[in-house]
PAROLUM-728462 format. One record per atom (N, C-alpha, C, O): atom name; x, y, z. Coordinates in nm, 4 decimals. Example, Ala and Ser with C-alpha at 12.3 -4.5 7.8 and 13.67 -1.06 7.14 Angstrom:
! residues 2
['N', [1.3190, -0.5690, 0.7800]]
['CA', [1.2300, -0.4500, 0.7800]]
['C', [1.3200, -0.3300, 0.7800]]
['O', [1.4236, -0.3319, 0.8465]]
['N', [1.2850, -0.2250, 0.7080]]
['CA', [1.3670, -0.1060, 0.7140]]
['C', [1.2900, 0.0030, 0.7870]]
['O', [1.3409, 0.1138, 0.8039]]
! end
This chain:
! residues 129
['N', [1.9590, 4.4842, -0.0578]]
['CA', [1.8892, 4.5459, -0.1678]]
['C', [1.7619, 4.3498, -0.1155]]
['O', [1.8019, 4.2341, -0.1287]]
['N', [1.6572, 4.3841, -0.0761]]
['CA', [1.6260, 4.2771, -0.0898]]
['C', [1.5458, 4.1918, -0.2467]]
['O', [1.5122, 4.2552, -0.3467]]
['N', [1.5336, 4.0734, -0.2338]]
['CA', [1.4564, 3.9949, -0.3370]]
['C', [1.3169, 4.0780, -0.4439]]
['O', [1.3072, 4.0809, -0.5666]]
['N', [1.2709, 4.1076, -0.3904]]
['CA', [1.1550, 4.1745, -0.4584]]
['C', [1.1852, 4.2979, -0.4951]]
['O', [1.1174, 4.3549, -0.5805]]
['N', [1.2747, 4.3477, -0.4451]]
['CA', [1.3366, 4.5475, -0.4672]]
['C', [1.3964, 4.4994, -0.5672]]
['O', [1.3507, 4.5541, -0.6676]]
['N', [1.4995, 4.4025, -0.6011]]
['CA', [1.5378, 4.3208, -0.7591]]
['C', [1.4928, 4.2906, -0.8110]]
['O', [1.5471, 4.2726, -0.9200]]
['N', [1.3284, 4.2449, -0.7974]]
['CA', [1.2547, 4.1907, -0.9547]]
['C', [1.2359, 4.2885, -0.9787]]
['O', [1.3040, 4.3382, -1.0684]]
['N', [1.1441, 4.3612, -0.9188]]
['CA', [1.1137, 4.4966, -0.9628]]
['C', [1.2200, 4.5882, -1.0412]]
['O', [1.1839, 4.5969, -1.1586]]
['N', [1.2878, 4.6290, -1.0273]]
['CA', [1.3545, 4.7139, -1.1365]]
['C', [1.4505, 4.6333, -1.2086]]
['O', [1.5166, 4.6982, -1.2897]]
['N', [1.4826, 4.4810, -1.1999]]
['CA', [1.4868, 4.4290, -1.3624]]
['C', [1.3787, 4.3756, -1.3840]]
['O', [1.3963, 4.2827, -1.4628]]
['N', [1.2298, 4.3902, -1.3426]]
['CA', [1.0816, 4.4138, -1.4057]]
['C', [1.1414, 4.5648, -1.5246]]
['O', [1.1390, 4.5614, -1.6477]]
['N', [1.1753, 4.6474, -1.4632]]
['CA', [1.1980, 4.7870, -1.5205]]
['C', [1.2829, 4.8059, -1.6332]]
['O', [1.2329, 4.8360, -1.7416]]
['N', [1.4447, 4.7870, -1.6156]]
['CA', [1.5278, 4.7567, -1.6604]]
['C', [1.4835, 4.6372, -1.7943]]
['O', [1.5185, 4.6650, -1.9091]]
['N', [1.4261, 4.5411, -1.7738]]
['CA', [1.3145, 4.4546, -1.8864]]
['C', [1.2290, 4.4858, -1.9431]]
['O', [1.1817, 4.4083, -2.0263]]
['N', [1.1781, 4.6018, -1.9238]]
['CA', [1.0939, 4.7114, -2.0176]]
['C', [1.1202, 4.7889, -2.0675]]
['O', [1.0528, 4.8410, -2.1563]]
['N', [1.2980, 4.8486, -2.0038]]
['CA', [1.2914, 4.9241, -2.1438]]
['C', [1.3872, 4.8761, -2.3057]]
['O', [1.4017, 4.9261, -2.4173]]
['N', [1.4608, 4.6835, -2.1930]]
['CA', [1.4874, 4.6476, -2.3507]]
['C', [1.3717, 4.6077, -2.4412]]
['O', [1.3959, 4.6261, -2.5605]]
['N', [1.2468, 4.5553, -2.4119]]
['CA', [1.1543, 4.5414, -2.4615]]
['C', [1.1399, 4.6660, -2.5630]]
['O', [1.1581, 4.6439, -2.6827]]
['N', [1.1101, 4.7875, -2.5223]]
['CA', [1.0376, 4.8646, -2.5929]]
['C', [1.1660, 4.9021, -2.6555]]
['O', [1.1427, 4.9172, -2.7755]]
['N', [1.2921, 4.9245, -2.6301]]
['CA', [1.3455, 4.9031, -2.7930]]
['C', [1.3712, 4.8186, -2.8672]]
['O', [1.4143, 4.8386, -2.9808]]
['N', [1.3443, 4.6811, -2.8047]]
['CA', [1.3009, 4.6025, -2.9034]]
['C', [1.1837, 4.6506, -3.0171]]
['O', [1.1749, 4.6164, -3.1350]]
['N', [1.1149, 4.7234, -2.9549]]
['CA', [0.9564, 4.7341, -2.9856]]
['C', [1.0274, 4.8797, -3.1302]]
['O', [1.0047, 4.8740, -3.2510]]
['N', [1.0955, 4.9707, -3.0698]]
['CA', [1.0879, 5.0384, -3.1585]]
['C', [1.2008, 5.0258, -3.3181]]
['O', [1.2197, 5.0971, -3.4167]]
['N', [1.2418, 4.9214, -3.2784]]
['CA', [1.3497, 4.8921, -3.3839]]
['C', [1.2850, 4.7836, -3.4697]]
['O', [1.3117, 4.7825, -3.5899]]
['N', [1.1735, 4.6606, -3.4006]]
['CA', [1.0358, 4.6421, -3.5275]]
['C', [1.0200, 4.6936, -3.5586]]
['O', [1.0636, 4.7017, -3.6734]]
['N', [0.9263, 4.8178, -3.5012]]
['CA', [0.8671, 4.8793, -3.5620]]
['C', [0.8951, 4.9829, -3.6784]]
['O', [0.8108, 5.0536, -3.7336]]
['N', [1.0282, 4.9774, -3.7037]]
['CA', [1.0497, 5.0529, -3.7553]]
['C', [1.1274, 4.9960, -3.8951]]
['O', [1.1417, 5.0602, -3.9992]]
['N', [1.1638, 4.8866, -3.8739]]
['CA', [1.1815, 4.8458, -3.9626]]
['C', [1.0848, 4.7349, -4.0685]]
['O', [1.1171, 4.6865, -4.1770]]
['N', [0.9540, 4.7180, -3.9875]]
['CA', [0.8319, 4.7121, -4.0357]]
['C', [0.8168, 4.8091, -4.1410]]
['O', [0.8517, 4.7953, -4.2582]]
['N', [0.7455, 4.9364, -4.0725]]
['CA', [0.7084, 5.0618, -4.1814]]
['C', [0.8787, 5.0798, -4.2977]]
['O', [0.8725, 5.1042, -4.4182]]
['N', [0.9442, 5.0701, -4.2595]]
['CA', [1.0795, 5.0737, -4.3363]]
['C', [1.0698, 4.9622, -4.4249]]
['O', [1.1385, 4.9765, -4.5261]]
['N', [0.9972, 4.8417, -4.4169]]
['CA', [0.9167, 4.7838, -4.5068]]
['C', [0.8476, 4.7665, -4.6327]]
['O', [0.8674, 4.7468, -4.7526]]
['N', [0.7423, 4.7862, -4.5324]]
['CA', [0.5769, 4.7993, -4.5648]]
['C', [0.5166, 4.9079, -4.5669]]
['O', [0.3942, 4.9016, -4.5559]]
['N', [0.5579, 4.9947, -4.5762]]
['CA', [0.5278, 5.2071, -4.5752]]
['C', [0.3631, 5.2035, -4.5381]]
['O', [0.3308, 5.3086, -4.4826]]
['N', [0.2608, 5.1174, -4.5533]]
['CA', [0.1685, 5.1274, -4.4844]]
['C', [0.1457, 5.0296, -4.3678]]
['O', [0.2187, 4.9307, -4.3743]]
['N', [0.0817, 5.0327, -4.2876]]
['CA', [0.0967, 4.9734, -4.1433]]
['C', [-0.0434, 4.8611, -4.1412]]
['O', [-0.1575, 4.8911, -4.1063]]
['N', [0.0051, 4.7246, -4.1899]]
['CA', [-0.1112, 4.6514, -4.0826]]
['C', [-0.1972, 4.5835, -3.9485]]
['O', [-0.2245, 4.4656, -3.9260]]
['N', [-0.2307, 4.7197, -3.8624]]
['CA', [-0.2344, 4.7246, -3.7240]]
['C', [-0.2030, 4.6120, -3.6540]]
['O', [-0.1213, 4.5787, -3.5681]]
['N', [-0.3366, 4.5388, -3.7470]]
['CA', [-0.3192, 4.3877, -3.6282]]
['C', [-0.2138, 4.2618, -3.6465]]
['O', [-0.1990, 4.1784, -3.5571]]
['N', [-0.1329, 4.2561, -3.7875]]
['CA', [-0.0253, 4.1924, -3.8428]]
['C', [0.0635, 4.2454, -3.6982]]
['O', [0.0878, 4.1720, -3.6024]]
['N', [0.1014, 4.3825, -3.7097]]
['CA', [0.1533, 4.4480, -3.6380]]
['C', [0.2205, 4.4924, -3.5128]]
['O', [0.3369, 4.5163, -3.4806]]
['N', [0.0428, 4.4959, -3.4227]]
['CA', [0.0535, 4.4127, -3.3002]]
['C', [0.1818, 4.2701, -3.3115]]
['O', [0.2978, 4.2525, -3.2743]]
['N', [0.0863, 4.1995, -3.3784]]
['CA', [0.1420, 4.0220, -3.2919]]
['C', [0.2521, 4.0109, -3.3467]]
['O', [0.3055, 3.9053, -3.3127]]
['N', [0.3445, 4.1013, -3.4530]]
['CA', [0.4886, 4.0730, -3.4683]]
['C', [0.5537, 4.1509, -3.3329]]
['O', [0.6585, 4.1251, -3.2738]]
['N', [0.4202, 4.2898, -3.2966]]
['CA', [0.5401, 4.3085, -3.2066]]
['C', [0.5690, 4.2485, -3.0276]]
['O', [0.6512, 4.2724, -2.9391]]
['N', [0.4452, 4.1590, -3.0449]]
['CA', [0.4337, 4.0329, -2.9067]]
['C', [0.5471, 3.9671, -2.9685]]
['O', [0.6461, 4.0099, -2.9091]]
['N', [0.5739, 3.9049, -3.0360]]
['CA', [0.6530, 3.7786, -3.0887]]
['C', [0.7880, 3.8184, -3.0376]]
['O', [0.8495, 3.7695, -2.9428]]
['N', [0.8399, 3.9640, -3.1567]]
['CA', [0.9287, 3.9729, -3.1399]]
['C', [1.0010, 3.9691, -2.9830]]
['O', [1.0900, 3.8886, -2.9554]]
['N', [0.9416, 4.0803, -2.8759]]
['CA', [1.0156, 4.0366, -2.7552]]
['C', [1.0655, 3.8476, -2.7104]]
['O', [1.1731, 3.7913, -2.6907]]
['N', [0.8986, 3.7967, -2.7107]]
['CA', [0.9545, 3.6350, -2.7148]]
['C', [0.9945, 3.6052, -2.7985]]
['O', [0.9518, 3.5056, -2.8569]]
['N', [1.0652, 3.6558, -2.8300]]
['CA', [1.2035, 3.5732, -2.8928]]
['C', [1.3349, 3.6260, -2.7817]]
['O', [1.3652, 3.5595, -2.6826]]
['N', [1.3909, 3.7320, -2.8124]]
['CA', [1.4743, 3.7341, -2.7317]]
['C', [1.4495, 3.6977, -2.6335]]
['O', [1.5543, 3.6584, -2.5823]]
['N', [1.3071, 3.6747, -2.5191]]
['CA', [1.3059, 3.6112, -2.4514]]
['C', [1.3215, 3.5009, -2.3756]]
['O', [1.3748, 3.4877, -2.2654]]
['N', [1.2365, 3.3751, -2.4911]]
['CA', [1.2716, 3.2741, -2.4867]]
['C', [1.4167, 3.2196, -2.4741]]
['O', [1.4632, 3.1435, -2.3892]]
['N', [1.4996, 3.3025, -2.6247]]
['CA', [1.6521, 3.2645, -2.6078]]
['C', [1.7434, 3.2337, -2.5445]]
['O', [1.8317, 3.1484, -2.5528]]
['N', [1.6968, 3.3676, -2.4289]]
['CA', [1.7547, 3.3543, -2.3199]]
['C', [1.7486, 3.2967, -2.2055]]
['O', [1.8459, 3.2776, -2.1326]]
['N', [1.6134, 3.2593, -2.1775]]
['CA', [1.6030, 3.1889, -2.1025]]
['C', [1.6306, 3.0389, -2.1491]]
['O', [1.6600, 2.9465, -2.0732]]
['N', [1.6152, 3.0309, -2.2940]]
['CA', [1.7032, 2.9051, -2.2992]]
['C', [1.8588, 2.8172, -2.2960]]
['O', [1.9114, 2.7059, -2.3001]]
['N', [1.8809, 2.9574, -2.2859]]
['CA', [2.0851, 2.9661, -2.3369]]
['C', [2.1388, 3.0600, -2.1753]]
['O', [2.1918, 3.1711, -2.1744]]
['N', [2.1097, 2.9867, -2.0694]]
['CA', [2.1835, 3.0670, -1.9701]]
['C', [2.0095, 3.0477, -1.8716]]
['O', [2.0499, 3.0464, -1.7553]]
['N', [1.9522, 3.0426, -1.8690]]
['CA', [1.8173, 3.1143, -1.8224]]
['C', [1.8033, 3.3301, -1.7322]]
['O', [1.7277, 3.4111, -1.6784]]
['N', [1.9140, 3.3109, -1.7711]]
['CA', [1.9070, 3.4761, -1.7854]]
['C', [1.8759, 3.5653, -1.8966]]
['O', [1.8703, 3.5079, -2.0053]]
['N', [1.8558, 3.6829, -1.8971]]
['CA', [1.8169, 3.7812, -1.9540]]
['C', [1.9177, 3.8569, -1.9596]]
['O', [2.0076, 3.8298, -1.8801]]
['N', [1.9451, 4.0154, -2.0843]]
['CA', [2.0424, 4.1275, -1.9782]]
['C', [1.9866, 4.1587, -1.8153]]
['O', [2.0574, 4.1330, -1.7179]]
['N', [1.8250, 4.2281, -1.8022]]
['CA', [1.8311, 4.2643, -1.7189]]
['C', [1.8720, 4.1921, -1.5681]]
['O', [1.9355, 4.2452, -1.4770]]
['N', [1.7970, 4.0113, -1.5736]]
['CA', [1.8542, 3.9886, -1.5277]]
['C', [2.0072, 3.9398, -1.4729]]
['O', [2.0423, 3.9207, -1.3564]]
['N', [2.0629, 3.9303, -1.5618]]
['CA', [2.2185, 3.8689, -1.5533]]
['C', [2.2491, 4.0075, -1.4261]]
['O', [2.2985, 3.9843, -1.3157]]
['N', [2.1944, 4.1896, -1.4880]]
['CA', [2.2380, 4.3093, -1.4205]]
['C', [2.2294, 4.3039, -1.2784]]
['O', [2.3068, 4.3585, -1.1998]]
['N', [2.0945, 4.2095, -1.2409]]
['CA', [2.0715, 4.2171, -1.0816]]
['C', [2.0245, 4.0963, -1.0219]]
['O', [1.9319, 4.0839, -0.9419]]
['N', [2.1160, 3.9889, -1.0809]]
['CA', [2.2252, 3.8265, -0.9725]]
['C', [2.0595, 3.7815, -0.9687]]
['O', [2.0038, 3.7678, -0.8598]]
['N', [1.9809, 3.7585, -1.1062]]
['CA', [1.9060, 3.6947, -1.0825]]
['C', [1.8919, 3.5505, -1.1860]]
['O', [1.9593, 3.5357, -1.2879]]
['N', [1.8305, 3.4905, -1.1555]]
['CA', [1.7973, 3.3054, -1.2795]]
['C', [1.6934, 3.2396, -1.2708]]
['O', [1.6407, 3.1966, -1.1682]]
['N', [1.6508, 3.2264, -1.4065]]
['CA', [1.5638, 3.1415, -1.4265]]
['C', [1.5880, 2.9857, -1.4169]]
['O', [1.6427, 2.9186, -1.5045]]
['N', [1.5189, 2.9197, -1.2484]]
['CA', [1.5358, 2.7796, -1.2321]]
['C', [1.4565, 2.7142, -1.2803]]
['O', [1.3390, 2.7506, -1.2812]]
['N', [1.4968, 2.5970, -1.3353]]
['CA', [1.3068, 2.5141, -1.3596]]
['C', [1.3184, 2.3600, -1.2650]]
['O', [1.4254, 2.2993, -1.2700]]
['N', [1.1985, 2.3014, -1.1779]]
['CA', [1.2640, 2.2378, -1.0944]]
['C', [1.2201, 2.1360, -1.0919]]
['O', [1.2515, 2.0595, -1.0007]]
['N', [1.1155, 2.0909, -1.2093]]
['CA', [1.0632, 1.9676, -1.2564]]
['C', [1.0955, 1.9006, -1.4142]]
['O', [1.0364, 1.8182, -1.4840]]
['N', [1.2371, 1.9919, -1.4328]]
['CA', [1.3601, 1.9097, -1.4871]]
['C', [1.2788, 1.9309, -1.6589]]
['O', [1.3109, 1.8370, -1.7317]]
['N', [1.2089, 2.0072, -1.7107]]
['CA', [1.1737, 2.0648, -1.8506]]
['C', [1.2229, 2.1236, -1.9576]]
['O', [1.1831, 2.1385, -2.0732]]
['N', [1.2815, 2.1428, -1.9206]]
['CA', [1.4517, 2.1891, -2.0272]]
['C', [1.3875, 2.2275, -2.1675]]
['O', [1.4570, 2.3041, -2.2343]]
['N', [1.2784, 2.1913, -2.2183]]
['CA', [1.2407, 2.2391, -2.3560]]
['C', [1.2020, 2.3682, -2.3990]]
['O', [1.1667, 2.4617, -2.3271]]
['N', [1.2145, 2.3647, -2.5615]]
['CA', [1.1779, 2.5399, -2.5418]]
['C', [1.0705, 2.5427, -2.6010]]
['O', [1.0728, 2.6204, -2.6964]]
['N', [0.9381, 2.4701, -2.5796]]
['CA', [0.8358, 2.4523, -2.5568]]
['C', [0.7856, 2.5159, -2.3959]]
['O', [0.6910, 2.5935, -2.3817]]
['N', [0.8365, 2.4850, -2.3294]]
['CA', [0.8910, 2.5476, -2.1066]]
['C', [0.8816, 2.6910, -2.1775]]
['O', [0.7822, 2.7630, -2.1680]]
['N', [0.9965, 2.7236, -2.2494]]
['CA', [0.9763, 2.8273, -2.1855]]
['C', [0.8820, 2.9829, -2.3255]]
['O', [0.8667, 3.1044, -2.3132]]
['N', [0.8488, 2.8928, -2.4275]]
['CA', [0.7097, 2.9405, -2.5147]]
['C', [0.5903, 2.9416, -2.3869]]
['O', [0.5062, 3.0264, -2.4167]]
['N', [0.5802, 2.9217, -2.3476]]
['CA', [0.4569, 2.8731, -2.2178]]
['C', [0.5121, 2.9138, -2.1286]]
['O', [0.4230, 2.9415, -2.0483]]
['N', [0.6445, 2.9475, -2.0678]]
['CA', [0.5824, 3.0342, -1.9779]]
['C', [0.6015, 3.1945, -2.0483]]
['O', [0.5408, 3.2586, -1.9625]]
['N', [0.6354, 3.2706, -2.1233]]
['CA', [0.6016, 3.3768, -2.1727]]
['C', [0.4803, 3.4141, -2.2438]]
['O', [0.4668, 3.5259, -2.2935]]
['N', [0.3952, 3.3265, -2.2496]]
['CA', [0.2318, 3.3229, -2.3143]]
['C', [0.1891, 3.2929, -2.1271]]
['O', [0.0831, 3.3530, -2.1099]]
['N', [0.2247, 3.2379, -2.0171]]
['CA', [0.1520, 3.3395, -1.9515]]
['C', [0.2242, 3.4280, -1.8711]]
['O', [0.2000, 3.4339, -1.7506]]
['N', [0.3074, 3.4954, -1.9216]]
['CA', [0.2944, 3.5775, -1.8186]]
['C', [0.2787, 3.7091, -1.8759]]
['O', [0.2563, 3.8080, -1.8061]]
['N', [0.2941, 3.7136, -2.0477]]
['CA', [0.1965, 3.8090, -2.1049]]
['C', [0.0533, 3.8263, -2.0670]]
['O', [-0.0075, 3.9332, -2.0602]]
['N', [-0.0274, 3.6135, -2.0247]]
['CA', [-0.1604, 3.6234, -1.9436]]
['C', [-0.1637, 3.7180, -1.8610]]
['O', [-0.2415, 3.8128, -1.8719]]
['N', [-0.0789, 3.7042, -1.7668]]
['CA', [-0.0800, 3.7300, -1.5732]]
['C', [-0.0591, 3.9337, -1.5984]]
['O', [-0.1119, 4.0213, -1.5299]]
['N', [0.0225, 3.9488, -1.7032]]
['CA', [0.0410, 4.0791, -1.7005]]
['C', [-0.1032, 4.1679, -1.7853]]
['O', [-0.1615, 4.2643, -1.7356]]
['N', [-0.1347, 4.1074, -1.9153]]
['CA', [-0.2931, 4.1641, -1.9331]]
['C', [-0.3242, 4.1731, -1.8021]]
['O', [-0.2709, 4.2661, -1.7414]]
['N', [-0.4041, 4.0933, -1.7356]]
['CA', [-0.5276, 4.1124, -1.5835]]
['C', [-0.4231, 4.2404, -1.4885]]
['O', [-0.3750, 4.2409, -1.3752]]
['N', [-0.4224, 4.3223, -1.5845]]
['CA', [-0.3813, 4.4192, -1.4670]]
['C', [-0.2539, 4.3561, -1.4273]]
['O', [-0.2696, 4.4015, -1.3140]]
['N', [-0.1269, 4.2840, -1.4163]]
['CA', [0.0035, 4.2550, -1.3250]]
['C', [-0.0378, 4.1368, -1.2335]]
['O', [0.0334, 4.0759, -1.1537]]
['N', [-0.1880, 4.1150, -1.2671]]
['CA', [-0.2422, 4.0169, -1.0775]]
['C', [-0.1012, 3.8902, -1.0931]]
['O', [-0.0356, 3.8580, -0.9940]]
['N', [-0.0795, 3.8431, -1.2053]]
['CA', [0.0261, 3.7028, -1.1842]]
['C', [0.1703, 3.7247, -1.1429]]
['O', [0.2462, 3.6334, -1.1107]]
['N', [0.2190, 3.9240, -1.1485]]
['CA', [0.3299, 3.9661, -1.1108]]
['C', [0.2901, 4.0197, -0.9252]]
['O', [0.3712, 4.0176, -0.8327]]
['N', [0.1669, 4.0564, -0.9188]]
['CA', [0.1728, 4.1165, -0.8012]]
['C', [0.1163, 4.0189, -0.6897]]
['O', [0.0605, 4.0485, -0.5840]]
['N', [0.1568, 3.8506, -0.7610]]
['CA', [0.0739, 3.7605, -0.7185]]
['C', [0.2337, 3.7060, -0.5444]]
['O', [0.2170, 3.6555, -0.4334]]
['N', [0.4069, 3.7730, -0.6456]]
['CA', [0.4763, 3.7259, -0.5770]]
['C', [0.4991, 3.8738, -0.4369]]
['O', [0.6161, 3.9026, -0.4116]]
['N', [0.4028, 3.9410, -0.3712]]
['CA', [0.3810, 3.9810, -0.3081]]
['C', [0.3914, 3.9675, -0.1725]]
['O', [0.4504, 4.0175, -0.0768]]
['N', [0.2714, 3.8367, -0.2131]]
['CA', [0.2110, 3.7521, -0.0861]]
['C', [0.2307, 3.5774, -0.1068]]
['O', [0.1565, 3.4954, -0.0526]]
['N', [0.3357, 3.5456, -0.1884]]
['CA', [0.3276, 3.4085, -0.2389]]
['C', [0.4604, 3.4108, -0.1320]]
['O', [0.5289, 3.5130, -0.1356]]
['N', [0.4937, 3.3199, -0.0521]]
['CA', [0.6110, 3.2699, 0.0329]]
['C', [0.7227, 3.2275, 0.0365]]
['O', [0.8080, 3.2237, 0.1252]]
['N', [0.7177, 3.1814, -0.1089]]
['CA', [0.8780, 3.1723, -0.2043]]
['C', [0.8723, 3.2731, -0.3070]]
['O', [0.8931, 3.2461, -0.4253]]
['N', [0.8400, 3.4076, -0.2581]]
['CA', [0.8331, 3.5627, -0.4223]]
['C', [0.8820, 3.4725, -0.5182]]
['O', [1.0002, 3.4725, -0.5527]]
['N', [0.7800, 3.3799, -0.5724]]
['CA', [0.7165, 3.3259, -0.6957]]
['C', [0.6114, 3.3578, -0.8486]]
['O', [0.5470, 3.2582, -0.8816]]
['N', [0.5996, 3.4295, -0.9004]]
['CA', [0.5385, 3.4741, -0.9554]]
['C', [0.3986, 3.3882, -1.0001]]
['O', [0.4204, 3.2774, -1.0490]]
['N', [0.3193, 3.4119, -0.9929]]
['CA', [0.2335, 3.3469, -1.0412]]
['C', [0.2421, 3.2108, -1.1285]]
['O', [0.2446, 3.0983, -1.0786]]
['N', [0.2462, 3.2394, -1.2675]]
['CA', [0.3310, 3.1440, -1.3779]]
['C', [0.4277, 3.0619, -1.3431]]
['O', [0.4263, 2.9450, -1.3819]]
['N', [0.5326, 3.1143, -1.2594]]
['CA', [0.6368, 3.0280, -1.1559]]
['C', [0.5938, 2.9215, -1.1560]]
['O', [0.6094, 2.8144, -1.2146]]
['N', [0.5013, 2.9904, -1.0365]]
['CA', [0.4214, 2.8786, -0.9260]]
['C', [0.3581, 2.7339, -1.0142]]
['O', [0.3889, 2.6148, -1.0103]]
['N', [0.2828, 2.7917, -1.0719]]
['CA', [0.2331, 2.7723, -1.1658]]
['C', [0.3396, 2.5829, -1.2978]]
['O', [0.3056, 2.4711, -1.3364]]
['N', [0.4360, 2.6529, -1.3040]]
['CA', [0.4619, 2.5811, -1.4180]]
['C', [0.6313, 2.4977, -1.3424]]
['O', [0.7133, 2.4317, -1.4061]]
['N', [0.6355, 2.5328, -1.1947]]
['CA', [0.7422, 2.4702, -1.1357]]
['C', [0.8742, 2.5245, -1.1525]]
['O', [0.9803, 2.4659, -1.1740]]
['N', [0.8535, 2.6253, -1.1413]]
['CA', [0.9750, 2.7075, -1.2029]]
['C', [0.9998, 2.8047, -1.1224]]
['O', [0.8942, 2.8547, -1.0838]]
['N', [1.1353, 2.8784, -1.0586]]
['CA', [1.1516, 2.9995, -1.0205]]
['C', [1.2750, 3.0860, -1.0760]]
['O', [1.3537, 3.0570, -1.1661]]
['N', [1.2670, 3.2361, -0.9709]]
['CA', [1.3671, 3.2857, -1.0708]]
['C', [1.4878, 3.3206, -0.8756]]
['O', [1.4465, 3.3682, -0.7698]]
['N', [1.5927, 3.2833, -0.9019]]
['CA', [1.6652, 3.2873, -0.7895]]
['C', [1.7703, 3.3705, -0.8041]]
['O', [1.8150, 3.4093, -0.9120]]
['N', [1.8335, 3.4146, -0.6337]]
['CA', [1.8944, 3.5348, -0.6244]]
['C', [2.1003, 3.3961, -0.6755]]
['O', [2.1247, 3.2810, -0.6394]]
['N', [2.1996, 3.5092, -0.7770]]
['CA', [2.3082, 3.4571, -0.7479]]
['C', [2.3752, 3.5360, -0.7531]]
['O', [2.3157, 3.6436, -0.7594]]
['N', [2.4865, 3.5449, -0.7542]]
['CA', [2.5757, 3.6918, -0.6974]]
['C', [2.6360, 3.6668, -0.8375]]
['O', [2.6539, 3.5777, -0.9204]]
['N', [2.6682, 3.8723, -0.8020]]
['CA', [2.6952, 3.9599, -0.9760]]
['C', [2.8485, 3.9283, -0.9526]]
['O', [2.9319, 3.9617, -1.0367]]
! end
């Protein structure tokens, strides 16, 4: 299976994890709050998967989906701080908001990098499963 196909399926698997995270977050929020403040809930639904992704990237470079598909985040500029991962999450969200343009960039990049990875100097590599 090619690298790009594995990345695509990893994104789908990651989306399932994030949807489950959203369901749990919404359930807990509505259980506690009974009345939904829409803006606060939207921000909370953006922050919750961010916490999951930043934590996984900072502790091993792999999320559950990345482990399943044999992919790992590698940083080439040795900026291994938590702010780097937060910035990566924000840039990945920005690329997703614009109709996935940051992700479609990988189809045309010679090194198969997402747009935010190209800017930040990071890369997702294949590892042995």
